C-alpha positions in Angstrom: 0.0 0.0 0.0 1.3 3.4 -0.9 2.6 5.6 1.9 0.5 8.7 2.7 1.9 12.0 1.2 3.4 13.4 4.5 5.2 10.1 5.1 6.6 10.1 1.6 7.8 13.8 2.0 9.5 12.9 5.3 11.1 9.9 3.6 12.5 12.1 0.9 14.0 14.4 3.5 15.5 11.5 5.3 17.0 10.3 2.0 18.4 13.8 1.4 20.2 13.7 4.8 21.5 10.2 4.3 22.8 10.9 0.8 24.4 14.2 2.0 26.3 12.3 4.7 27.4 9.7 2.1 28.3 12.0 -0.9 28.7 15.4 0.7 27.1 18.8 0.2 26.7 19.7 -3.5 26.4 23.5 -4.0 24.2 24.8 -6.8 26.6 26.3 -9.3 26.0 26.3 -13.0 28.3 23.7 -14.6 28.0 25.0 -18.1 26.2 27.6 -20.3 22.5 27.2 -20.9 22.8 26.1 -24.6 25.6 23.7 -23.7 23.3 22.2 -20.9 20.4 22.0 -23.3 22.2 20.3 -26.2 24.3 18.1 -23.9 21.2 16.8 -22.1 19.7 15.8 -25.4 22.9 13.9 -26.1 23.0 12.3 -22.7 20.1 9.9 -23.1 21.3 6.3 -22.7 24.9 7.7 -22.9 27.8 8.0 -20.4 28.9 11.4 -19.3 32.3 10.9 -21.1 30.6 10.0 -24.4 28.1 12.8 -24.0 30.8 15.4 -23.6 32.9 13.9 -26.5 29.9 14.0 -28.7 29.2 17.7 -27.8 32.7 18.7 -28.4 32.8 17.0 -31.8 29.5 18.6 -32.7 31.1 22.0 -32.2 33.7 21.2 -34.8 31.0 21.5 -37.4 30.8 25.2 -36.6 28.4 27.5 -34.8 24.7 26.8 -34.1 23.7 28.3 -37.5 26.1 26.1 -39.3 24.9 23.0 -37.4 21.4 23.8 -38.5 22.3 23.9 -42.1 24.7 21.0 -42.0 23.6 17.6 -43.6 21.9 15.6 -40.9 24.2 12.7 -41.6 27.1 14.9 -40.8 25.6 15.9 -37.5 24.8 12.3 -36.7 28.4 11.3 -37.4 29.7 14.1 -35.2 27.6 12.9 -32.3 28.2 9.2 -32.9 29.7 8.7 -29.4 26.2 9.4 -28.1 23.7 6.5 -28.4 20.9 6.9 -31.1 22.8 9.6 -33.0 20.5 9.1 -36.0 17.5 10.1 -33.9 19.2 12.8 -31.9 20.8 14.6 -34.9 17.5 15.8 -36.5 16.1 16.7 -33.1 19.1 18.8 -32.2 18.8 20.6 -35.6 15.1 21.1 -35.1 15.6 22.4 -31.6 18.2 24.9 -32.7 16.0 26.1 -35.6 13.0 26.6 -33.3 15.1 28.6 -30.8 16.5 30.8 -33.6 13.1 31.4 -35.1 11.5 32.3 -31.8 14.4 34.3 -30.2 16.4 35.5 -33.2 19.5 33.9 -31.6 20.5 31.4 -28.9 20.4 33.4 -25.7 18.3 31.6 -23.1 18.8 34.0 -20.3 15.2 35.2 -20.6 14.1 32.0 -19.0 15.4 33.3 -15.6 12.5 35.8 -15.5 9.6 33.8 -16.8 7.2 32.1 -14.4 8.4 28.6 -13.9 5.3 27.1 -15.6 5.9 29.3 -18.6 9.6 28.5 -18.8 8.9 24.8 -18.7 6.3 25.1 -21.4 8.6 27.2 -23.6 11.3 24.6 -23.4 9.1 21.5 -23.7 7.5 23.0 -26.8 10.9 22.7 -28.5 11.2 19.6 -30.7 12.5 16.6 -28.8 12.8 18.4 -25.4 10.9 16.8 -22.6 10.4 17.8 -19.0 13.6 16.2 -17.8 15.8 18.3 -20.1 13.7 21.4 -19.4 14.0 20.9 -15.7 17.8 20.4 -15.8 18.3 23.6 -17.7 16.0 25.6 -15.4 17.4 24.2 -12.2 21.1 24.0 -13.1 21.4 27.3 -15.0 18.8 29.5 -13.5 18.2 28.1 -10.0 14.5 27.6 -10.6 12.5 25.4 -8.2 12.0 22.3 -10.4 13.2 18.7 -9.9 14.7 16.8 -12.8 13.9 13.1 -12.8 16.4 11.0 -14.8 16.5 7.3 -14.9 18.6 7.1 -11.7 16.4 9.4 -9.7 13.3 7.5 -10.9 14.8 4.1 -10.1 16.0 4.9 -6.6 12.8 6.7 -5.5 10.7 3.9 -6.9 12.7 1.1 -5.2 12.8 2.9 -1.8 9.0 3.5 -2.0 8.7 7.3 -2.3 6.6 6.8 -5.4 4.7 3.8 -6.8 5.6 2.5 -10.2 5.0 5.2 -12.8 6.8 6.7 -15.8 9.6 9.3 -15.4 7.3 12.0 -16.9 4.7 11.6 -14.2 7.4 11.3 -11.5 8.5 14.9 -12.1 5.2 16.2 -10.9 4.7 13.8 -8.0 8.2 14.2 -6.6 8.2 18.0 -6.9 4.9 18.1 -5.0 6.7 16.3 -2.1 9.6 18.7 -2.0 10.1 22.3 -0.8 10.6 24.9 -3.5 14.3 25.2 -2.5 16.6 25.1 -5.5 19.8 24.3 -3.6 18.1 21.3 -1.9 16.5 20.2 -5.1 19.8 20.3 -6.9 21.7 18.5 -4.2 19.1 15.8 -3.9 19.0 15.3 -7.7 22.8 15.0 -8.0 23.2 12.7 -5.0 20.3 10.4 -6.1 22.0 10.3 -9.6 25.3 9.4 -8.0 23.7 6.7 -5.8 21.9 5.3 -8.8 25.1 5.1 -10.7 27.2 3.6 -7.9 24.9 1.6 -5.7 21.3 1.3 -6.7 22.1 0.2 -10.3 19.7 -1.1 -12.9 20.9 -4.7 -12.4 22.4 -6.3 -9.3 22.1 -3.3 -7.0 24.7 -3.3 -4.2 22.2 -3.5 -1.3 24.7 -4.6 1.4 26.4 -1.2 1.1 23.4 1.0 0.5 22.8 3.8 3.1 19.1 3.8 2.3 18.4 0.0 2.8 16.9 0.4 6.3 13.9 2.2 4.8 13.9 0.7 1.3 10.8 -1.2 0.2 12.7 -3.2 -2.3 15.3 -4.3 0.3 12.5 -5.2 2.7 10.9 -7.4 0.1 13.9 -9.0 -1.6 16.8 -8.5 0.8 20.1 -8.6 -1.1 18.4 -10.1 -4.2 16.5 -7.0 -5.5 15.7 -7.8 -9.2 16.7 -5.6 -12.1 14.6 -2.5 -12.3 11.5 -3.1 -14.5 11.5 -6.8 -13.6 9.3 -8.4 -10.9 10.0 -11.8 -9.5 6.3 -12.7 -9.6 4.0 -11.3 -12.2 4.4 -8.0 -13.9 6.4 -7.2 -17.0 9.7 -5.7 -18.0 10.3 -2.1 -19.1 12.1 -1.8 -22.4 14.8 0.7 -23.1 13.8 2.2 -26.5 15.3 5.1 -28.2 14.8 8.6 -26.9 11.5 10.5 -27.3 11.0 13.8 -25.5 14.0 13.9 -23.2 
């Protein structure tokens, strides 16, 4: 049975404190420019950080954003080949760049800092191939807006622990944000530490439950002990989630 909302909010706060103790304080400082964040996040789907950054840097060898828009899509796909699904991401990147240029006359996204959050999210998610995760990352990381990005790691950890029932990543953005205070530094630190925990401990397959600092309050550990199944798999009944190519990221 799902926990009541106040209990789930308290559980998230407990997770925040446990992960802070494990991974440290993570101050909210923009790591890269808004356009870099936007395009790199599109590249990051199903891709390691090293390959994402390599793909971004090679993309820039084609020229500026205007040149990338006009380049053959095959050339863009080749440039970002270190990223998974380059043949799908290349036309989306070009379409996104074209839409930004048509609407703004350039590529300056600083206007998002002053839009109401709802309007800023809508503007970004109206861009081709940009979903709520990418939009939330840009708004939180670059402009300290009170949104909570949910990537595959955040989704997996919060589902296994029992903060949210099984639901898609898109729905999880709204549900998790509703449980959290509108505090950008807290939202950023929780996101980054959940991501790190998902990469290092609460992995898709064979999670390292014996060393997990969240196991004492984790639903999956309570049910399966040290034999938590792969995410998307249930030991009795249920189906398996499939990792398809990127849609709205």
